[in-house]
KOLZA-567185 format. One record per residue (C-alpha): x, y, z; residue number from 1; residue in three letters. Coordinates in Angstrom, 2 decimals. Example, Ala and Ser with C-alpha at 12.3 -4.5 7.8 and 13.67 -1.06 7.14 Angstrom:
<recs>
+---------+---------+---------+-----+---------+
!       u !       v !       w ! num ! residuo !
+---------+---------+---------+-----+---------+
!   12.30 !   -4.50 !    7.80 !   1 !     ALA !
!   13.67 !   -1.06 !    7.14 !   2 !     SER !
+---------+---------+---------+-----+---------+
</recs>
This chain:
<recs>
+---------+---------+---------+-----+---------+
!       u !       v !       w ! num ! residuo !
+---------+---------+---------+-----+---------+
!   19.40 !  -20.77 !  -30.25 !   1 !     MET !
!   21.22 !  -23.24 !  -32.43 !   2 !     SER !
!   23.23 !  -21.85 !  -35.31 !   3 !     LYS !
!   21.06 !  -21.13 !  -38.34 !   4 !     GLY !
!   17.74 !  -21.51 !  -36.49 !   5 !     ARG !
!   15.71 !  -18.34 !  -36.33 !   6 !     ARG !
!   13.45 !  -17.24 !  -33.48 !   7 !     ILE !
!    9.91 !  -18.15 !  -34.53 !   8 !     ARG !
!    7.44 !  -15.42 !  -33.55 !   9 !     VAL !
!    3.64 !  -15.48 !  -33.40 !  10 !     LEU !
!    1.88 !  -12.09 !  -33.36 !  11 !     CYS !
!   -1.55 !  -11.69 !  -31.72 !  12 !     VAL !
!   -3.26 !   -8.35 !  -32.35 !  13 !     ASP !
!   -6.72 !   -7.50 !  -33.67 !  14 !     ASP !
!   -5.42 !   -4.64 !  -35.83 !  15 !     HIS !
!   -4.20 !   -5.80 !  -39.29 !  16 !     PRO !
!   -1.96 !   -2.75 !  -39.67 !  17 !     ILE !
!   -0.15 !   -3.60 !  -36.43 !  18 !     VAL !
!    0.36 !   -7.22 !  -37.49 !  19 !     ARG !
!    1.66 !   -6.12 !  -40.89 !  20 !     GLU !
!    4.05 !   -3.65 !  -39.28 !  21 !     GLY !
!    5.40 !   -6.27 !  -36.90 !  22 !     LEU !
!    5.84 !   -8.72 !  -39.74 !  23 !     THR !
!    7.95 !   -6.18 !  -41.63 !  24 !     ARG !
!   10.09 !   -5.39 !  -38.58 !  25 !     ILE !
!   10.71 !   -9.05 !  -37.74 !  26 !     VAL !
!   11.30 !  -10.05 !  -41.38 !  27 !     ALA !
!   14.27 !   -7.65 !  -41.54 !  28 !     LEU !
!   16.04 !   -9.51 !  -38.73 !  29 !     GLN !
!   18.37 !  -12.32 !  -39.81 !  30 !     PRO !
!   17.66 !  -14.27 !  -36.61 !  31 !     ASP !
!   13.84 !  -14.00 !  -36.60 !  32 !     MET !
!   10.75 !  -14.95 !  -38.57 !  33 !     GLU !
!    6.97 !  -14.52 !  -38.19 !  34 !     ILE !
!    5.19 !  -17.87 !  -38.23 !  35 !     VAL !
!    1.67 !  -16.46 !  -37.99 !  36 !     GLY !
!   -0.60 !  -13.57 !  -37.15 !  37 !     GLY !
!   -3.82 !  -13.98 !  -35.15 !  38 !     ALA !
!   -6.59 !  -11.44 !  -34.55 !  39 !     GLU !
!   -8.40 !  -13.22 !  -31.71 !  40 !     SER !
!   -7.67 !  -15.40 !  -28.73 !  41 !     GLY !
!   -9.27 !  -18.46 !  -30.31 !  42 !     ALA !
!   -7.25 !  -18.05 !  -33.49 !  43 !     GLU !
!   -4.08 !  -17.47 !  -31.45 !  44 !     ALA !
!   -4.51 !  -20.71 !  -29.51 !  45 !     LEU !
!   -5.09 !  -22.63 !  -32.72 !  46 !     LYS !
!   -1.97 !  -21.14 !  -34.31 !  47 !     MET !
!    0.08 !  -21.71 !  -31.17 !  48 !     PHE !
!   -0.79 !  -25.40 !  -31.16 !  49 !     ARG !
!   -0.04 !  -25.66 !  -34.87 !  50 !     GLU !
!    3.22 !  -23.69 !  -35.06 !  51 !     PHE !
!    4.64 !  -23.94 !  -31.51 !  52 !     ASN !
!    6.36 !  -20.52 !  -31.73 !  53 !     PRO !
!    9.41 !  -19.63 !  -29.67 !  54 !     ASP !
!    7.95 !  -16.27 !  -28.64 !  55 !     VAL !
!    4.35 !  -15.01 !  -28.81 !  56 !     THR !
!    3.55 !  -11.29 !  -28.90 !  57 !     LEU !
!    0.18 !  -10.61 !  -27.25 !  58 !     VAL !
!   -1.95 !   -7.46 !  -27.18 !  59 !     ASP !
!   -3.99 !   -6.95 !  -24.00 !  60 !     LEU !
!   -7.26 !   -6.12 !  -25.75 !  61 !     ARG !
!   -8.61 !   -8.70 !  -28.20 !  62 !     LEU !
!  -12.05 !   -9.23 !  -29.70 !  63 !     ARG !
!  -12.96 !  -12.33 !  -27.73 !  64 !     ASP !
!  -10.74 !  -12.24 !  -24.64 !  65 !     THR !
!   -8.02 !  -10.31 !  -22.83 !  66 !     THR !
!   -4.30 !  -10.77 !  -23.25 !  67 !     GLY !
!   -4.11 !  -11.86 !  -19.61 !  68 !     PHE !
!   -6.52 !  -14.73 !  -20.21 !  69 !     GLU !
!   -4.81 !  -15.70 !  -23.47 !  70 !     LEU !
!   -1.42 !  -15.90 !  -21.77 !  71 !     ILE !
!   -2.88 !  -18.15 !  -19.08 !  72 !     ARG !
!   -4.52 !  -20.35 !  -21.74 !  73 !     ASP !
!   -1.26 !  -20.63 !  -23.68 !  74 !     ILE !
!    0.66 !  -21.58 !  -20.53 !  75 !     LEU !
!   -1.99 !  -24.15 !  -19.61 !  76 !     ALA !
!   -1.31 !  -25.81 !  -22.97 !  77 !     PHE !
!    2.47 !  -25.27 !  -22.90 !  78 !     SER !
!    3.93 !  -24.33 !  -19.48 !  79 !     PRO !
!    7.29 !  -23.42 !  -21.04 !  80 !     SER !
!    5.76 !  -20.95 !  -23.53 !  81 !     ALA !
!    7.36 !  -17.52 !  -23.69 !  82 !     ARG !
!    5.06 !  -14.54 !  -24.21 !  83 !     THR !
!    5.59 !  -10.81 !  -24.48 !  84 !     ILE !
!    2.80 !   -8.28 !  -24.01 !  85 !     VAL !
!    2.88 !   -5.68 !  -26.79 !  86 !     LEU !
!    0.23 !   -3.08 !  -26.05 !  87 !     THR !
!   -0.69 !    0.59 !  -25.92 !  88 !     SER !
!   -1.44 !    0.31 !  -22.19 !  89 !     PHE !
!    1.46 !    1.29 !  -19.94 !  90 !     GLU !
!   -0.14 !    1.49 !  -16.50 !  91 !     GLY !
!    1.66 !   -0.22 !  -13.64 !  92 !     ASP !
!   -1.38 !   -2.35 !  -12.81 !  93 !     VAL !
!   -1.58 !   -3.68 !  -16.38 !  94 !     ASP !
!    2.11 !   -4.64 !  -16.17 !  95 !     VAL !
!    1.55 !   -6.34 !  -12.81 !  96 !     GLU !
!   -1.38 !   -8.34 !  -14.17 !  97 !     ARG !
!    0.54 !   -9.37 !  -17.28 !  98 !     ALA !
!    3.56 !  -10.59 !  -15.32 !  99 !     LEU !
!    1.28 !  -12.36 !  -12.83 ! 100 !     ALA !
!   -0.45 !  -14.11 !  -15.75 ! 101 !     ALA !
!    2.93 !  -15.42 !  -16.89 ! 102 !     GLY !
!    4.21 !  -12.93 !  -19.47 ! 103 !     ALA !
!    8.00 !  -12.80 !  -19.70 ! 104 !     LYS !
!    8.15 !   -9.34 !  -21.23 ! 105 !     GLY !
!    6.15 !   -6.13 !  -21.58 ! 106 !     TYR !
!    6.65 !   -3.61 !  -24.39 ! 107 !     VAL !
!    4.52 !   -0.55 !  -25.15 ! 108 !     VAL !
!    3.58 !    0.21 !  -28.75 ! 109 !     LYS !
!    5.29 !    3.37 !  -29.86 ! 110 !     GLY !
!    8.60 !    2.53 !  -28.22 ! 111 !     MET !
!   11.54 !    2.29 !  -30.59 ! 112 !     VAL !
!   11.56 !   -0.97 !  -32.51 ! 113 !     ARG !
!   14.94 !   -1.88 !  -31.03 ! 114 !     GLU !
!   13.17 !   -2.23 !  -27.66 ! 115 !     GLU !
!   10.83 !   -4.85 !  -29.10 ! 116 !     LEU !
!   13.64 !   -6.73 !  -30.83 ! 117 !     LEU !
!   15.69 !   -6.69 !  -27.64 ! 118 !     GLU !
!   12.68 !   -8.04 !  -25.74 ! 119 !     ALA !
!   12.16 !  -10.88 !  -28.22 ! 120 !     ILE !
!   15.81 !  -11.93 !  -28.04 ! 121 !     ARG !
!   15.94 !  -11.64 !  -24.24 ! 122 !     ALA !
!   12.75 !  -13.61 !  -23.64 ! 123 !     VAL !
!   13.80 !  -16.27 !  -26.14 ! 124 !     HIS !
!   17.03 !  -16.60 !  -24.17 ! 125 !     ALA !
!   15.04 !  -17.29 !  -21.02 ! 126 !     GLY !
!   15.21 !  -13.83 !  -19.48 ! 127 !     LYS !
!   12.52 !  -11.33 !  -18.50 ! 128 !     ARG !
!   12.34 !   -7.99 !  -20.26 ! 129 !     HIS !
!   10.54 !   -4.91 !  -18.94 ! 130 !     VAL !
!   11.81 !   -1.54 !  -20.26 ! 131 !     PRO !
!   13.32 !    0.70 !  -17.57 ! 132 !     SER !
!   10.59 !    3.35 !  -17.98 ! 133 !     ALA !
!    7.89 !    0.72 !  -17.34 ! 134 !     ILE !
!    9.81 !   -0.88 !  -14.49 ! 135 !     ALA !
!   10.14 !    2.54 !  -12.82 ! 136 !     ALA !
!    6.34 !    2.88 !  -12.75 ! 137 !     LYS !
!    6.07 !   -0.48 !  -11.04 ! 138 !     LEU !
!    8.58 !    0.57 !   -8.39 ! 139 !     VAL !
!    6.76 !    3.88 !   -7.82 ! 140 !     ASP !
!    3.57 !    2.05 !   -6.86 ! 141 !     HIS !
!    4.96 !   -0.99 !   -5.06 ! 142 !     LEU !
!    3.90 !    0.34 !   -1.68 ! 143 !     ALA !
!    0.46 !    1.45 !   -2.87 ! 144 !     SER !
!   -2.45 !   -0.15 !   -1.07 ! 145 !     GLU !
!   -4.58 !   -2.17 !   -3.48 ! 146 !     LYS !
!   -8.25 !   -1.47 !   -4.03 ! 147 !     LEU !
!  -10.61 !   -4.19 !   -2.85 ! 148 !     THR !
!  -12.90 !   -5.95 !   -5.38 ! 149 !     PRO !
!  -15.85 !   -3.92 !   -4.07 ! 150 !     ARG !
!  -13.91 !   -0.67 !   -4.34 ! 151 !     GLU !
!  -13.07 !   -1.55 !   -7.94 ! 152 !     LEU !
!  -16.77 !   -2.07 !   -8.64 ! 153 !     GLU !
!  -17.59 !    1.31 !   -7.12 ! 154 !     VAL !
!  -14.78 !    3.00 !   -9.06 ! 155 !     LEU !
!  -16.04 !    1.56 !  -12.34 ! 156 !     LYS !
!  -19.50 !    2.93 !  -11.63 ! 157 !     GLU !
!  -17.98 !    6.34 !  -10.79 ! 158 !     ILE !
!  -16.19 !    6.23 !  -14.15 ! 159 !     ALA !
!  -19.58 !    5.67 !  -15.80 ! 160 !     ARG !
!  -20.77 !    8.96 !  -14.27 ! 161 !     GLY !
!  -23.07 !    7.50 !  -11.61 ! 162 !     LYS !
!  -23.78 !    9.21 !   -8.29 ! 163 !     ARG !
!  -23.58 !    7.47 !   -4.93 ! 164 !     ASN !
!  -27.30 !    6.70 !   -4.78 ! 165 !     LYS !
!  -27.22 !    5.18 !   -8.28 ! 166 !     GLU !
!  -24.12 !    3.16 !   -7.43 ! 167 !     ILE !
!  -25.77 !    1.83 !   -4.31 ! 168 !     GLY !
!  -28.82 !    0.72 !   -6.30 ! 169 !     ALA !
!  -26.63 !   -0.89 !   -8.98 ! 170 !     GLU !
!  -24.50 !   -2.82 !   -6.45 ! 171 !     LEU !
!  -27.29 !   -3.44 !   -3.92 ! 172 !     SER !
!  -25.50 !   -1.65 !   -1.09 ! 173 !     ILE !
!  -26.46 !    1.31 !    1.11 ! 174 !     ALA !
!  -25.59 !    4.82 !   -0.04 ! 175 !     GLU !
!  -23.58 !    5.36 !    3.16 ! 176 !     ASP !
!  -21.56 !    2.26 !    2.30 ! 177 !     THR !
!  -20.85 !    3.70 !   -1.14 ! 178 !     VAL !
!  -19.63 !    6.93 !    0.49 ! 179 !     LYS !
!  -17.31 !    4.87 !    2.70 ! 180 !     MET !
!  -15.87 !    3.08 !   -0.33 ! 181 !     HIS !
!  -15.42 !    6.35 !   -2.23 ! 182 !     VAL !
!  -13.51 !    7.84 !    0.71 ! 183 !     LYS !
!  -11.25 !    4.77 !    0.81 ! 184 !     SER !
!  -10.67 !    4.91 !   -2.96 ! 185 !     ILE !
!   -9.62 !    8.56 !   -2.82 ! 186 !     LEU !
!   -7.25 !    7.86 !    0.05 ! 187 !     MET !
!   -5.61 !    4.84 !   -1.60 ! 188 !     LYS !
!   -5.14 !    6.64 !   -4.92 ! 189 !     LEU !
!   -3.89 !    9.79 !   -3.19 ! 190 !     GLY !
!   -6.42 !   12.10 !   -4.85 ! 191 !     VAL !
!   -8.96 !   14.68 !   -3.71 ! 192 !     ASN !
!  -12.01 !   14.06 !   -5.88 ! 193 !     ASP !
!  -13.84 !   11.49 !   -7.98 ! 194 !     ARG !
!  -12.75 !   12.91 !  -11.35 ! 195 !     THR !
!   -9.09 !   12.73 !  -10.40 ! 196 !     GLU !
!   -9.61 !    9.21 !   -9.08 ! 197 !     ALA !
!  -10.98 !    8.06 !  -12.45 ! 198 !     VAL !
!   -8.17 !    9.81 !  -14.33 ! 199 !     THR !
!   -5.47 !    8.15 !  -12.21 ! 200 !     ILE !
!   -7.20 !    4.75 !  -12.35 ! 201 !     ALA !
!   -7.38 !    4.84 !  -16.13 ! 202 !     LEU !
!   -3.77 !    5.94 !  -16.49 ! 203 !     ARG !
!   -2.49 !    3.22 !  -14.19 ! 204 !     ARG !
!   -4.65 !    0.52 !  -15.75 ! 205 !     GLY !
!   -6.65 !   -0.10 !  -12.59 ! 206 !     ILE !
!   -9.82 !    0.16 !  -14.69 ! 207 !     ILE !
!  -10.52 !    0.41 !  -18.42 ! 208 !     HIS !
!  -13.44 !    1.98 !  -20.22 ! 209 !     LEU !
!  -14.80 !   -0.18 !  -23.06 ! 210 !     HIS !
+---------+---------+---------+-----+---------+
</recs>
C-alpha cells in the first residue's frame, strides 16, 4: 500500500446492523475506509464494478445468491480481486467451499475485531488469512471421506424429517438403496444414528437448513 492510500473495503451483508457495525470498525482505522455496503449479490457486483475495492467482505448467505457464487462472479469480472468471507458459519466444509471458490480469508462473526482487521490487512498484502481455530477444524477433517452428491441429497431429506420410504419416493430410488446410502452416511460422519448425522452435518456446514 502506497503511503497515504487507505485500504478500500466493500462490505456485503444482508443485515443493515452488521454493515453499520463494520463501517464503524473500519472507519476507526487510519489505514482503511468503507467504500460501500451491499445487501445482495446483484448490488455487490454493481458496487464492485463501480468502486473497485481493494478487499471485499462477503457473507455466505445473501438474499439472492450465496457467498460462494458471489466470490466466483467477482473473480470472473476481476481475477485479482481479494475477498474475505465474514460469516456466522464456522464449519470446515463451509471454509473449504469458500477457499475453493477463491476467498483469500475466512473470519467468523463474533471473533474479536482485531481478527477481522488483521485479515483485511493480510489479504490486502497478498496473503491468505484463516484464524488458527478455523484452520484446526480443517486439519481435523482433512482425511474425512466426502459424501457423494446422492448421499448429500439423502442427508438433506433426512434433515427434513423424512423416512427411508419417503426419501426413496422423493429421489426416485428404491428404499433399499436409501438404506444403503444412510449406512454409508453414518459411517463417513462417524455417527451411530440419523439425528446425530444431521447434527454433525449442520455443524460442519455439510448441509444447511433454510
